[in-house]
All heavy atoms as a GROMACS GRO file, in nm:
protein
  578
    1MET      N    1  -0.199  -2.117  -2.987
    1MET     CA    2  -0.117  -2.028  -2.908
    1MET      C    3  -0.024  -2.113  -2.823
    1MET      O    4  -0.064  -2.209  -2.760
    1MET     CB    5  -0.206  -1.940  -2.821
    1MET     CG    6  -0.133  -1.827  -2.756
    1MET     SD    7  -0.240  -1.710  -2.670
    1MET     CE    8  -0.324  -1.632  -2.803
    2LYS      N    9   0.104  -2.074  -2.819
    2LYS     CA   10   0.203  -2.149  -2.743
    2LYS      C   11   0.191  -2.118  -2.594
    2LYS      O   12   0.148  -2.010  -2.556
    2LYS     CB   13   0.344  -2.110  -2.790
    2LYS     CG   14   0.371  -2.146  -2.934
    2LYS     CD   15   0.508  -2.097  -2.975
    2LYS     CE   16   0.528  -2.120  -3.122
    2LYS     NZ   17   0.654  -2.063  -3.169
    3THR      N   18   0.229  -2.216  -2.512
    3THR     CA   19   0.227  -2.195  -2.367
    3THR      C   20   0.367  -2.219  -2.311
    3THR      O   21   0.445  -2.296  -2.368
    3THR     CB   22   0.127  -2.289  -2.297
    3THR    OG1   23   0.168  -2.424  -2.320
    3THR    CG2   24  -0.014  -2.268  -2.347
    4ILE      N   25   0.396  -2.154  -2.199
    4ILE     CA   26   0.525  -2.169  -2.134
    4ILE      C   27   0.505  -2.148  -1.984
    4ILE      O   28   0.422  -2.066  -1.943
    4ILE     CB   29   0.629  -2.070  -2.190
    4ILE    CG1   30   0.768  -2.099  -2.135
    4ILE    CG2   31   0.587  -1.927  -2.165
    4ILE    CD1   32   0.879  -2.023  -2.207
    5GLY      N   33   0.579  -2.224  -1.904
    5GLY     CA   34   0.572  -2.208  -1.759
    5GLY      C   35   0.633  -2.075  -1.716
    5GLY      O   36   0.722  -2.021  -1.781
    6ALA      N   37   0.586  -2.022  -1.604
    6ALA     CA   38   0.632  -1.892  -1.556
    6ALA      C   39   0.782  -1.889  -1.528
    6ALA      O   40   0.850  -1.791  -1.561
    6ALA     CB   41   0.553  -1.852  -1.431
    7ALA      N   42   0.835  -1.995  -1.469
    7ALA     CA   43   0.978  -1.999  -1.438
    7ALA      C   44   1.062  -1.994  -1.566
    7ALA      O   45   1.161  -1.921  -1.574
    7ALA     CB   46   1.011  -2.124  -1.358
    8LYS      N   47   1.021  -2.071  -1.666
    8LYS     CA   48   1.094  -2.071  -1.793
    8LYS      C   49   1.078  -1.937  -1.865
    8LYS      O   50   1.171  -1.887  -1.926
    8LYS     CB   51   1.043  -2.185  -1.881
    8LYS     CG   52   1.134  -2.217  -1.996
    8LYS     CD   53   1.094  -2.348  -2.059
    8LYS     CE   54   1.200  -2.392  -2.156
    8LYS     NZ   55   1.176  -2.525  -2.207
    9PHE      N   56   0.959  -1.878  -1.855
    9PHE     CA   57   0.937  -1.746  -1.913
    9PHE      C   58   1.031  -1.644  -1.850
    9PHE      O   59   1.090  -1.561  -1.918
    9PHE     CB   60   0.792  -1.702  -1.896
    9PHE     CG   61   0.764  -1.565  -1.950
    9PHE    CD1   62   0.750  -1.544  -2.086
    9PHE    CD2   63   0.755  -1.456  -1.865
    9PHE    CE1   64   0.727  -1.417  -2.137
    9PHE    CE2   65   0.731  -1.328  -1.914
    9PHE     CZ   66   0.717  -1.309  -2.051
   10LYS      N   67   1.046  -1.651  -1.718
   10LYS     CA   68   1.134  -1.558  -1.647
   10LYS      C   69   1.279  -1.574  -1.695
   10LYS      O   70   1.348  -1.475  -1.715
   10LYS     CB   71   1.126  -1.584  -1.497
   10LYS     CG   72   1.211  -1.492  -1.414
   10LYS     CD   73   1.195  -1.524  -1.267
   10LYS     CE   74   1.292  -1.440  -1.184
   10LYS     NZ   75   1.284  -1.473  -1.043
   11GLU      N   76   1.324  -1.695  -1.716
   11GLU     CA   77   1.461  -1.722  -1.762
   11GLU      C   78   1.485  -1.669  -1.903
   11GLU      O   79   1.592  -1.616  -1.932
   11GLU     CB   80   1.488  -1.872  -1.765
   11GLU     CG   81   1.501  -1.939  -1.634
   11GLU     CD   82   1.515  -2.089  -1.649
   11GLU    OE1   83   1.537  -2.137  -1.763
   11GLU    OE2   84   1.502  -2.159  -1.548
   12GLN      N   85   1.386  -1.684  -1.990
   12GLN     CA   86   1.406  -1.659  -2.132
   12GLN      C   87   1.325  -1.539  -2.184
   12GLN      O   88   1.305  -1.525  -2.305
   12GLN     CB   89   1.365  -1.783  -2.212
   12GLN     CG   90   1.440  -1.906  -2.173
   12GLN     CD   91   1.388  -2.028  -2.246
   12GLN    OE1   92   1.294  -2.020  -2.325
   12GLN    NE2   93   1.448  -2.141  -2.219
   13CYS      N   94   1.281  -1.452  -2.096
   13CYS     CA   95   1.188  -1.345  -2.131
   13CYS      C   96   1.230  -1.263  -2.253
   13CYS      O   97   1.154  -1.247  -2.348
   13CYS     CB   98   1.167  -1.255  -2.010
   13CYS     SG   99   1.056  -1.118  -2.042
   14LEU      N  100   1.351  -1.208  -2.251
   14LEU     CA  101   1.393  -1.120  -2.361
   14LEU      C  102   1.400  -1.193  -2.494
   14LEU      O  103   1.356  -1.142  -2.597
   14LEU     CB  104   1.528  -1.055  -2.328
   14LEU     CG  105   1.525  -0.961  -2.207
   14LEU    CD1  106   1.664  -0.907  -2.180
   14LEU    CD2  107   1.427  -0.848  -2.229
   15GLY      N  108   1.451  -1.315  -2.492
   15GLY     CA  109   1.457  -1.394  -2.615
   15GLY      C  110   1.318  -1.428  -2.668
   15GLY      O  111   1.293  -1.425  -2.787
   16LEU      N  112   1.228  -1.462  -2.577
   16LEU     CA  113   1.091  -1.494  -2.617
   16LEU      C  114   1.022  -1.372  -2.678
   16LEU      O  115   0.948  -1.383  -2.776
   16LEU     CB  116   1.011  -1.544  -2.497
   16LEU     CG  117   1.051  -1.682  -2.444
   16LEU    CD1  118   0.986  -1.708  -2.309
   16LEU    CD2  119   1.013  -1.790  -2.545
   17LEU      N  120   1.045  -1.255  -2.621
   17LEU     CA  121   0.984  -1.133  -2.675
   17LEU      C  122   1.037  -1.100  -2.814
   17LEU      O  123   0.963  -1.051  -2.900
   17LEU     CB  124   1.006  -1.015  -2.579
   17LEU     CG  125   0.936  -1.025  -2.445
   17LEU    CD1  126   0.973  -0.906  -2.359
   17LEU    CD2  127   0.785  -1.033  -2.462
   18ASP      N  128   1.164  -1.130  -2.838
   18ASP     CA  129   1.223  -1.106  -2.970
   18ASP      C  130   1.161  -1.197  -3.076
   18ASP      O  131   1.152  -1.160  -3.192
   18ASP     CB  132   1.374  -1.128  -2.968
   18ASP     CG  133   1.447  -1.017  -2.895
   18ASP    OD1  134   1.390  -0.906  -2.880
   18ASP    OD2  135   1.562  -1.041  -2.852
   19ARG      N  136   1.120  -1.316  -3.036
   19ARG     CA  137   1.065  -1.414  -3.131
   19ARG      C  138   0.914  -1.429  -3.122
   19ARG      O  139   0.857  -1.525  -3.173
   19ARG     CB  140   1.130  -1.550  -3.105
   19ARG     CG  141   1.279  -1.553  -3.130
   19ARG     CD  142   1.338  -1.692  -3.114
   19ARG     NE  143   1.302  -1.757  -2.988
   19ARG     CZ  144   1.370  -1.748  -2.875
   19ARG    NH1  145   1.476  -1.675  -2.868
   19ARG    NH2  146   1.331  -1.814  -2.768
   20LEU      N  147   0.847  -1.335  -3.060
   20LEU     CA  148   0.703  -1.343  -3.039
   20LEU      C  149   0.628  -1.335  -3.173
   20LEU      O  150   0.649  -1.244  -3.251
   20LEU     CB  151   0.659  -1.228  -2.948
   20LEU     CG  152   0.519  -1.235  -2.888
   20LEU    CD1  153   0.506  -1.358  -2.800
   20LEU    CD2  154   0.493  -1.109  -2.807
   21ASP      N  155   0.543  -1.434  -3.199
   21ASP     CA  156   0.466  -1.431  -3.323
   21ASP      C  157   0.329  -1.366  -3.300
   21ASP      O  158   0.296  -1.325  -3.189
   21ASP     CB  159   0.453  -1.571  -3.383
   21ASP     CG  160   0.380  -1.670  -3.293
   21ASP    OD1  161   0.322  -1.627  -3.192
   21ASP    OD2  162   0.379  -1.789  -3.326
   22ALA      N  163   0.251  -1.356  -3.405
   22ALA     CA  164   0.122  -1.285  -3.399
   22ALA      C  165   0.023  -1.350  -3.302
   22ALA      O  166  -0.062  -1.282  -3.246
   22ALA     CB  167   0.061  -1.277  -3.538
   23ASP      N  168   0.034  -1.481  -3.280
   23ASP     CA  169  -0.057  -1.550  -3.189
   23ASP      C  170  -0.030  -1.519  -3.043
   23ASP      O  171  -0.118  -1.533  -2.959
   23ASP     CB  172  -0.048  -1.702  -3.210
   23ASP     CG  173  -0.106  -1.744  -3.343
   23ASP    OD1  174  -0.189  -1.669  -3.398
   23ASP    OD2  175  -0.066  -1.851  -3.392
   24GLY      N  176   0.092  -1.483  -3.012
   24GLY     CA  177   0.127  -1.452  -2.875
   24GLY      C  178   0.170  -1.574  -2.797
   24GLY      O  179   0.204  -1.678  -2.854
   25LEU      N  180   0.167  -1.561  -2.665
   25LEU     CA  181   0.218  -1.663  -2.576
   25LEU      C  182   0.137  -1.664  -2.447
   25LEU      O  183   0.103  -1.558  -2.395
   25LEU     CB  184   0.365  -1.628  -2.545
   25LEU     CG  185   0.448  -1.719  -2.461
   25LEU    CD1  186   0.473  -1.851  -2.534
   25LEU    CD2  187   0.581  -1.652  -2.432
   26VAL      N  188   0.105  -1.783  -2.397
   26VAL     CA  189   0.033  -1.795  -2.270
   26VAL      C  190   0.133  -1.842  -2.165
   26VAL      O  191   0.202  -1.941  -2.183
   26VAL     CB  192  -0.084  -1.896  -2.280
   26VAL    CG1  193  -0.147  -1.920  -2.144
   26VAL    CG2  194  -0.187  -1.848  -2.379
   27VAL      N  195   0.140  -1.768  -2.054
   27VAL     CA  196   0.228  -1.802  -1.943
   27VAL      C  197   0.145  -1.875  -1.839
   27VAL      O  198   0.037  -1.829  -1.802
   27VAL     CB  199   0.292  -1.676  -1.882
   27VAL    CG1  200   0.386  -1.713  -1.768
   27VAL    CG2  201   0.366  -1.595  -1.988
   28THR      N  202   0.197  -1.990  -1.792
   28THR     CA  203   0.122  -2.072  -1.697
   28THR      C  204   0.198  -2.085  -1.566
   28THR      O  205   0.320  -2.074  -1.562
   28THR     CB  206   0.095  -2.213  -1.752
   28THR    OG1  207   0.220  -2.279  -1.775
   28THR    CG2  208   0.016  -2.208  -1.881
   29LYS      N  209   0.122  -2.107  -1.459
   29LYS     CA  210   0.178  -2.141  -1.327
   29LYS      C  211   0.105  -2.266  -1.280
   29LYS      O  212  -0.018  -2.267  -1.276
   29LYS     CB  213   0.151  -2.027  -1.228
   29LYS     CG  214   0.265  -1.933  -1.210
   29LYS     CD  215   0.231  -1.834  -1.100
   29LYS     CE  216   0.355  -1.780  -1.040
   29LYS     NZ  217   0.327  -1.678  -0.939
   30HIS      N  218   0.181  -2.370  -1.254
   30HIS     CA  219   0.123  -2.498  -1.212
   30HIS      C  220   0.020  -2.547  -1.314
   30HIS      O  221  -0.085  -2.600  -1.277
   30HIS     CB  222   0.060  -2.487  -1.073
   30HIS     CG  223   0.156  -2.436  -0.969
   30HIS    ND1  224   0.262  -2.510  -0.924
   30HIS    CD2  225   0.161  -2.317  -0.905
   30HIS    CE1  226   0.329  -2.439  -0.835
   30HIS    NE2  227   0.270  -2.322  -0.821
   31GLY      N  228   0.046  -2.523  -1.441
   31GLY     CA  229  -0.041  -2.571  -1.548
   31GLY      C  230  -0.163  -2.485  -1.575
   31GLY      O  231  -0.240  -2.514  -1.665
   32ARG      N  232  -0.181  -2.377  -1.501
   32ARG     CA  233  -0.297  -2.289  -1.520
   32ARG      C  234  -0.253  -2.158  -1.584
   32ARG      O  235  -0.154  -2.098  -1.540
   32ARG     CB  236  -0.363  -2.258  -1.388
   32ARG     CG  237  -0.414  -2.381  -1.318
   32ARG     CD  238  -0.469  -2.341  -1.187
   32ARG     NE  239  -0.609  -2.382  -1.184
   32ARG     CZ  240  -0.679  -2.391  -1.075
   32ARG    NH1  241  -0.625  -2.356  -0.960
   32ARG    NH2  242  -0.803  -2.431  -1.078
   33PRO      N  243  -0.325  -2.113  -1.684
   33PRO     CA  244  -0.288  -1.986  -1.749
   33PRO      C  245  -0.301  -1.867  -1.652
   33PRO      O  246  -0.399  -1.856  -1.581
   33PRO     CB  247  -0.389  -1.972  -1.862
   33PRO     CG  248  -0.469  -2.096  -1.866
   33PRO     CD  249  -0.442  -2.175  -1.744
   34VAL      N  250  -0.197  -1.783  -1.649
   34VAL     CA  251  -0.199  -1.664  -1.563
   34VAL      C  252  -0.179  -1.535  -1.642
   34VAL      O  253  -0.211  -1.427  -1.594
   34VAL     CB  254  -0.094  -1.672  -1.450
   34VAL    CG1  255  -0.129  -1.782  -1.352
   34VAL    CG2  256   0.045  -1.689  -1.506
   35ALA      N  257  -0.124  -1.546  -1.762
   35ALA     CA  258  -0.101  -1.425  -1.842
   35ALA      C  259  -0.094  -1.462  -1.990
   35ALA      O  260  -0.062  -1.575  -2.026
   35ALA     CB  261   0.030  -1.358  -1.800
   36ARG      N  262  -0.126  -1.363  -2.071
   36ARG     CA  263  -0.114  -1.379  -2.216
   36ARG      C  264  -0.029  -1.263  -2.267
   36ARG      O  265  -0.058  -1.147  -2.237
   36ARG     CB  266  -0.251  -1.377  -2.281
   36ARG     CG  267  -0.245  -1.400  -2.430
   36ARG     CD  268  -0.380  -1.420  -2.491
   36ARG     NE  269  -0.471  -1.315  -2.446
   36ARG     CZ  270  -0.590  -1.295  -2.496
   36ARG    NH1  271  -0.636  -1.375  -2.589
   36ARG    NH2  272  -0.668  -1.199  -2.453
   37VAL      N  273   0.075  -1.294  -2.342
   37VAL     CA  274   0.165  -1.193  -2.396
   37VAL      C  275   0.138  -1.184  -2.547
   37VAL      O  276   0.150  -1.284  -2.618
   37VAL     CB  277   0.313  -1.229  -2.371
   37VAL    CG1  278   0.405  -1.121  -2.427
   37VAL    CG2  279   0.338  -1.250  -2.223
   38LEU      N  280   0.099  -1.066  -2.591
   38LEU     CA  281   0.069  -1.043  -2.731
   38LEU      C  282   0.161  -0.936  -2.787
   38LEU      O  283   0.199  -0.843  -2.716
   38LEU     CB  284  -0.076  -0.997  -2.748
   38LEU     CG  285  -0.183  -1.095  -2.704
   38LEU    CD1  286  -0.320  -1.029  -2.709
   38LEU    CD2  287  -0.180  -1.217  -2.794
   39PRO      N  288   0.195  -0.944  -2.916
   39PRO     CA  289   0.279  -0.839  -2.975
   39PRO      C  290   0.202  -0.708  -2.984
   39PRO      O  291   0.080  -0.707  -3.004
   39PRO     CB  292   0.313  -0.893  -3.114
   39PRO     CG  293   0.207  -0.992  -3.144
   39PRO     CD  294   0.160  -1.047  -3.013
   40TYR      N  295   0.273  -0.599  -2.967
   40TYR     CA  296   0.213  -0.466  -2.976
   40TYR      C  297   0.184  -0.437  -3.122
   40TYR      O  298   0.267  -0.458  -3.210
   40TYR     CB  299   0.308  -0.362  -2.918
   40TYR     CG  300   0.248  -0.225  -2.912
   40TYR    CD1  301   0.155  -0.193  -2.814
   40TYR    CD2  302   0.283  -0.128  -3.004
   40TYR    CE1  303   0.099  -0.068  -2.808
   40TYR    CE2  304   0.228  -0.001  -2.998
   40TYR     CZ  305   0.136   0.028  -2.900
   40TYR     OH  306   0.080   0.153  -2.894
   41GLU      N  307   0.064  -0.389  -3.149
   41GLU     CA  308   0.024  -0.360  -3.287
   41GLU      C  309   0.088  -0.230  -3.333
   41GLU      O  310   0.068  -0.124  -3.273
   41GLU     CB  311  -0.128  -0.345  -3.294
   41GLU     CG  312  -0.179  -0.325  -3.434
   41GLU     CD  313  -0.330  -0.315  -3.436
   41GLU    OE1  314  -0.395  -0.387  -3.359
   41GLU    OE2  315  -0.380  -0.234  -3.514
   42ARG      N  316   0.168  -0.238  -3.438
   42ARG     CA  317   0.232  -0.119  -3.494
   42ARG      C  318   0.144  -0.062  -3.603
   42ARG      O  319   0.098  -0.133  -3.690
   42ARG     CB  320   0.367  -0.154  -3.555
   42ARG     CG  321   0.469  -0.188  -3.452
   42ARG     CD  322   0.602  -0.206  -3.518
   42ARG     NE  323   0.703  -0.240  -3.421
   42ARG     CZ  324   0.826  -0.267  -3.451
   42ARG    NH1  325   0.863  -0.265  -3.576
   42ARG    NH2  326   0.912  -0.297  -3.357
   43ARG      N  327   0.124   0.066  -3.598
   43ARG     CA  328   0.042   0.131  -3.701
   43ARG      C  329   0.126   0.185  -3.814
   43ARG      O  330   0.079   0.205  -3.924
   43ARG     CB  331  -0.039   0.243  -3.638
   43ARG     CG  332  -0.143   0.190  -3.542
   43ARG     CD  333  -0.220   0.301  -3.481
   43ARG     NE  334  -0.311   0.245  -3.383
   43ARG     CZ  335  -0.433   0.287  -3.366
   43ARG    NH1  336  -0.479   0.386  -3.435
   43ARG    NH2  337  -0.510   0.231  -3.275
   44PHE      N  338   0.253   0.212  -3.787
   44PHE     CA  339   0.342   0.268  -3.888
   44PHE      C  340   0.463   0.178  -3.905
   44PHE      O  341   0.512   0.122  -3.809
   44PHE     CB  342   0.390   0.408  -3.847
   44PHE     CG  343   0.276   0.503  -3.823
   44PHE    CD1  344   0.235   0.533  -3.695
   44PHE    CD2  345   0.210   0.562  -3.929
   44PHE    CE1  346   0.130   0.620  -3.672
   44PHE    CE2  347   0.105   0.648  -3.908
   44PHE     CZ  348   0.065   0.678  -3.780
   45ALA      N  349   0.509   0.169  -4.028
   45ALA     CA  350   0.630   0.090  -4.055
   45ALA      C  351   0.751   0.167  -4.004
   45ALA      O  352   0.753   0.289  -4.007
   45ALA     CB  353   0.642   0.065  -4.205
   46PRO      N  354   0.851   0.098  -3.957
   46PRO     CA  355   0.973   0.166  -3.914
   46PRO      C  356   1.038   0.237  -4.032
   46PRO      O  357   1.032   0.189  -4.145
   46PRO     CB  358   1.061   0.054  -3.861
   46PRO     CG  359   1.004  -0.072  -3.914
   46PRO     CD  360   0.860  -0.047  -3.943
   47LEU      N  361   1.099   0.352  -4.007
   47LEU     CA  362   1.160   0.429  -4.116
   47LEU      C  363   1.280   0.357  -4.176
   47LEU      O  364   1.295   0.350  -4.297
   47LEU     CB  365   1.204   0.566  -4.064
   47LEU     CG  366   1.092   0.664  -4.032
   47LEU    CD1  367   1.150   0.793  -3.975
   47LEU    CD2  368   1.012   0.695  -4.156
   48ILE      N  369   1.365   0.305  -4.091
   48ILE     CA  370   1.486   0.239  -4.140
   48ILE      C  371   1.456   0.092  -4.162
   48ILE      O  372   1.420   0.020  -4.070
   48ILE     CB  373   1.601   0.257  -4.040
   48ILE    CG1  374   1.631   0.405  -4.025
   48ILE    CG2  375   1.724   0.179  -4.085
   48ILE    CD1  376   1.732   0.439  -3.920
   49GLY      N  377   1.469   0.048  -4.284
   49GLY     CA  378   1.448  -0.092  -4.317
   49GLY      C  379   1.303  -0.129  -4.341
   49GLY      O  380   1.271  -0.246  -4.359
   50GLY      N  381   1.213  -0.031  -4.343
   50GLY     CA  382   1.070  -0.060  -4.360
   50GLY      C  383   1.036  -0.120  -4.496
   50GLY      O  384   0.939  -0.194  -4.507
   51LEU      N  385   1.114  -0.089  -4.597
   51LEU     CA  386   1.086  -0.141  -4.732
   51LEU      C  387   1.188  -0.246  -4.775
   51LEU      O  388   1.194  -0.281  -4.892
   51LEU     CB  389   1.085  -0.026  -4.833
   51LEU     CG  390   0.973   0.075  -4.812
   51LEU    CD1  391   0.986   0.189  -4.912
   51LEU    CD2  392   0.838   0.010  -4.826
   52ARG      N  393   1.265  -0.298  -4.679
   52ARG     CA  394   1.364  -0.400  -4.711
   52ARG      C  395   1.294  -0.519  -4.778
   52ARG      O  396   1.187  -0.560  -4.738
   52ARG     CB  397   1.432  -0.447  -4.583
   52ARG     CG  398   1.542  -0.548  -4.608
   52ARG     CD  399   1.606  -0.596  -4.481
   52ARG     NE  400   1.660  -0.484  -4.407
   52ARG     CZ  401   1.642  -0.466  -4.278
   52ARG    NH1  402   1.571  -0.551  -4.207
   52ARG    NH2  403   1.695  -0.363  -4.217
   53ASP      N  404   1.355  -0.568  -4.882
   53ASP     CA  405   1.304  -0.682  -4.960
   53ASP      C  406   1.178  -0.649  -5.038
   53ASP      O  407   1.114  -0.737  -5.093
   53ASP     CB  408   1.277  -0.804  -4.870
   53ASP     CG  409   1.401  -0.852  -4.798
   53ASP    OD1  410   1.510  -0.843  -4.857
   53ASP    OD2  411   1.389  -0.900  -4.684
   54LYS      N  412   1.138  -0.522  -5.044
   54LYS     CA  413   1.019  -0.483  -5.120
   54LYS      C  414   1.054  -0.389  -5.236
   54LYS      O  415   0.974  -0.372  -5.327
   54LYS     CB  416   0.918  -0.414  -5.029
   54LYS     CG  417   0.864  -0.507  -4.924
   54LYS     CD  418   0.768  -0.438  -4.834
   54LYS     CE  419   0.722  -0.537  -4.727
   54LYS     NZ  420   0.648  -0.476  -4.623
   55VAL      N  421   1.171  -0.328  -5.231
   55VAL     CA  422   1.212  -0.233  -5.333
   55VAL      C  423   1.339  -0.285  -5.398
   55VAL      O  424   1.431  -0.331  -5.331
   55VAL     CB  425   1.240  -0.093  -5.271
   55VAL    CG1  426   1.298   0.001  -5.374
   55VAL    CG2  427   1.113  -0.037  -5.211
   56ARG      N  428   1.342  -0.279  -5.530
   56ARG     CA  429   1.459  -0.322  -5.604
   56ARG      C  430   1.518  -0.202  -5.676
   56ARG      O  431   1.446  -0.127  -5.742
   56ARG     CB  432   1.418  -0.427  -5.707
   56ARG     CG  433   1.519  -0.536  -5.721
   56ARG     CD  434   1.473  -0.638  -5.818
   56ARG     NE  435   1.432  -0.755  -5.741
   56ARG     CZ  436   1.374  -0.858  -5.790
   56ARG    NH1  437   1.342  -0.862  -5.917
   56ARG    NH2  438   1.343  -0.960  -5.714
   57ILE      N  439   1.647  -0.181  -5.662
   57ILE     CA  440   1.715  -0.069  -5.728
   57ILE      C  441   1.779  -0.121  -5.855
   57ILE      O  442   1.855  -0.216  -5.853
   57ILE     CB  443   1.821  -0.007  -5.635
   57ILE    CG1  444   1.752   0.046  -5.510
   57ILE    CG2  445   1.899   0.100  -5.708
   57ILE    CD1  446   1.847   0.093  -5.402
   58ARG      N  447   1.748  -0.054  -5.964
   58ARG     CA  448   1.808  -0.090  -6.094
   58ARG      C  449   1.886   0.030  -6.145
   58ARG      O  450   1.835   0.141  -6.147
   58ARG     CB  451   1.700  -0.126  -6.194
   58ARG     CG  452   1.627  -0.252  -6.158
   58ARG     CD  453   1.529  -0.288  -6.264
   58ARG     NE  454   1.452  -0.404  -6.220
   58ARG     CZ  455   1.346  -0.448  -6.282
   58ARG    NH1  456   1.301  -0.387  -6.389
   58ARG    NH2  457   1.282  -0.553  -6.237
   59GLY      N  458   2.007   0.006  -6.186
   59GLY     CA  459   2.088   0.114  -6.240
   59GLY      C  460   2.159   0.192  -6.131
   59GLY      O  461   2.168   0.151  -6.016
   60ASP      N  462   2.206   0.311  -6.169
   60ASP     CA  463   2.284   0.396  -6.081
   60ASP      C  464   2.195   0.504  -6.021
   60ASP      O  465   2.130   0.579  -6.093
   60ASP     CB  466   2.398   0.458  -6.161
   60ASP     CG  467   2.494   0.538  -6.077
   60ASP    OD1  468   2.478   0.541  -5.954
   60ASP    OD2  469   2.586   0.597  -6.135
   61LEU      N  470   2.194   0.516  -5.890
   61LEU     CA  471   2.113   0.618  -5.824
   61LEU      C  472   2.174   0.757  -5.834
   61LEU      O  473   2.107   0.856  -5.808
   61LEU     CB  474   2.094   0.584  -5.676
   61LEU     CG  475   2.008   0.464  -5.646
   61LEU    CD1  476   2.006   0.439  -5.496
   61LEU    CD2  477   1.867   0.484  -5.696
   62GLN      N  478   2.299   0.765  -5.874
   62GLN     CA  479   2.369   0.892  -5.879
   62GLN      C  480   2.353   0.965  -6.012
   62GLN      O  481   2.402   1.075  -6.029
   62GLN     CB  482   2.519   0.870  -5.852
   62GLN     CG  483   2.547   0.806  -5.718
   62GLN     CD  484   2.508   0.898  -5.603
   62GLN    OE1  485   2.530   1.017  -5.608
   62GLN    NE2  486   2.450   0.841  -5.500
   63THR      N  487   2.286   0.907  -6.108
   63THR     CA  488   2.273   0.968  -6.240
   63THR      C  489   2.132   0.953  -6.295
   63THR      O  490   2.059   0.863  -6.255
   63THR     CB  491   2.375   0.907  -6.339
   63THR    OG1  492   2.361   0.973  -6.464
   63THR    CG2  493   2.351   0.758  -6.359
   64THR      N  494   2.096   1.041  -6.386
   64THR     CA  495   1.966   1.031  -6.453
   64THR      C  496   1.974   0.943  -6.577
   64THR      O  497   1.872   0.908  -6.633
   64THR     CB  498   1.917   1.170  -6.497
   64THR    OG1  499   2.010   1.224  -6.591
   64THR    CG2  500   1.900   1.261  -6.378
   65GLY      N  501   2.098   0.915  -6.619
   65GLY     CA  502   2.116   0.836  -6.740
   65GLY      C  503   2.121   0.922  -6.865
   65GLY      O  504   2.140   0.873  -6.975
   66ILE      N  505   2.105   1.052  -6.850
   66ILE     CA  506   2.109   1.144  -6.964
   66ILE      C  507   2.245   1.213  -6.964
   66ILE      O  508   2.288   1.271  -6.865
   66ILE     CB  509   1.997   1.250  -6.953
   66ILE    CG1  510   1.861   1.180  -6.952
   66ILE    CG2  511   2.007   1.351  -7.067
   66ILE    CD1  512   1.746   1.273  -6.920
   67ARG      N  513   2.313   1.206  -7.079
   67ARG     CA  514   2.443   1.273  -7.093
   67ARG      C  515   2.420   1.418  -7.131
   67ARG      O  516   2.336   1.449  -7.213
   67ARG     CB  517   2.526   1.202  -7.198
   67ARG     CG  518   2.554   1.057  -7.157
   67ARG     CD  519   2.654   0.999  -7.249
   67ARG     NE  520   2.774   1.081  -7.231
   67ARG     CZ  521   2.896   1.034  -7.232
   67ARG    NH1  522   2.916   0.908  -7.251
   67ARG    NH2  523   3.001   1.113  -7.213
   68TRP      N  524   2.499   1.506  -7.073
   68TRP     CA  525   2.490   1.646  -7.106
   68TRP      C  526   2.626   1.711  -7.093
   68TRP      O  527   2.712   1.664  -7.021
   68TRP     CB  528   2.385   1.718  -7.022
   68TRP     CG  529   2.414   1.714  -6.873
   68TRP    CD1  530   2.402   1.609  -6.791
   68TRP    CD2  531   2.462   1.824  -6.796
   68TRP    NE1  532   2.437   1.644  -6.664
   68TRP    CE2  533   2.474   1.777  -6.662
   68TRP    CE3  534   2.494   1.956  -6.822
   68TRP    CZ2  535   2.518   1.856  -6.559
   68TRP    CZ3  536   2.537   2.035  -6.717
   68TRP    CH2  537   2.548   1.985  -6.588
   69ASN      N  538   2.643   1.821  -7.163
   69ASN     CA  539   2.768   1.892  -7.163
   69ASN      C  540   2.748   2.022  -7.085
   69ASN      O  541   2.683   2.115  -7.132
   69ASN     CB  542   2.812   1.920  -7.308
   69ASN     CG  543   2.951   1.982  -7.312
   69ASN    OD1  544   3.009   2.014  -7.208
   69ASN    ND2  545   3.002   2.000  -7.431
   70ALA      N  546   2.810   2.033  -6.970
   70ALA     CA  547   2.795   2.150  -6.885
   70ALA      C  548   2.866   2.272  -6.941
   70ALA      O  549   2.835   2.386  -6.905
   70ALA     CB  550   2.845   2.121  -6.745
   71ASP      N  551   2.963   2.251  -7.029
   71ASP     CA  552   3.042   2.362  -7.085
   71ASP      C  553   2.975   2.425  -7.206
   71ASP      O  554   3.012   2.535  -7.248
   71ASP     CB  555   3.181   2.315  -7.124
   71ASP     CG  556   3.261   2.270  -7.001
   71ASP    OD1  557   3.235   2.326  -6.892
   71ASP    OD2  558   3.345   2.181  -7.014
   72ALA      N  559   2.876   2.361  -7.264
   72ALA     CA  560   2.812   2.412  -7.385
   72ALA      C  561   2.724   2.530  -7.352
   72ALA      O  562   2.659   2.536  -7.247
   72ALA     CB  563   2.728   2.302  -7.451
   73GLU      N  564   2.723   2.629  -7.442
   73GLU     CA  565   2.636   2.747  -7.425
   73GLU      C  566   2.501   2.719  -7.483
   73GLU      O  567   2.487   2.655  -7.585
   73GLU     CB  568   2.699   2.868  -7.494
   73GLU     CG  569   2.828   2.909  -7.427
   73GLU     CD  570   2.889   3.031  -7.493
   73GLU    OE1  571   2.814   3.108  -7.556
   73GLU    OE2  572   3.011   3.049  -7.481
   74SER      N  573   2.400   2.772  -7.423
   74SER     CA  574   2.264   2.749  -7.471
   74SER      C  575   2.228   2.840  -7.583
   74SER      O  576   2.261   2.950  -7.595
   74SER     CB  577   2.163   2.770  -7.358
   74SER     OG  578   2.189   2.678  -7.257
   0.00000   0.00000   0.00000
């Protein structure tokens, strides 16, 4: 687990939270641990971008690939 001094944590807080890994971060004051920051456990994948890099699209999404004549009588 990574450690960081409280003053540096205060300066870089938002950036550190954006890059927080699964192990988290220990905040220290005068070399002594005072807090541990852990990522919040998500139970659901985000709707937008949740399957990015996991789904591959092949072909055209706008067609079934079957040709048909709409003017023909059945």
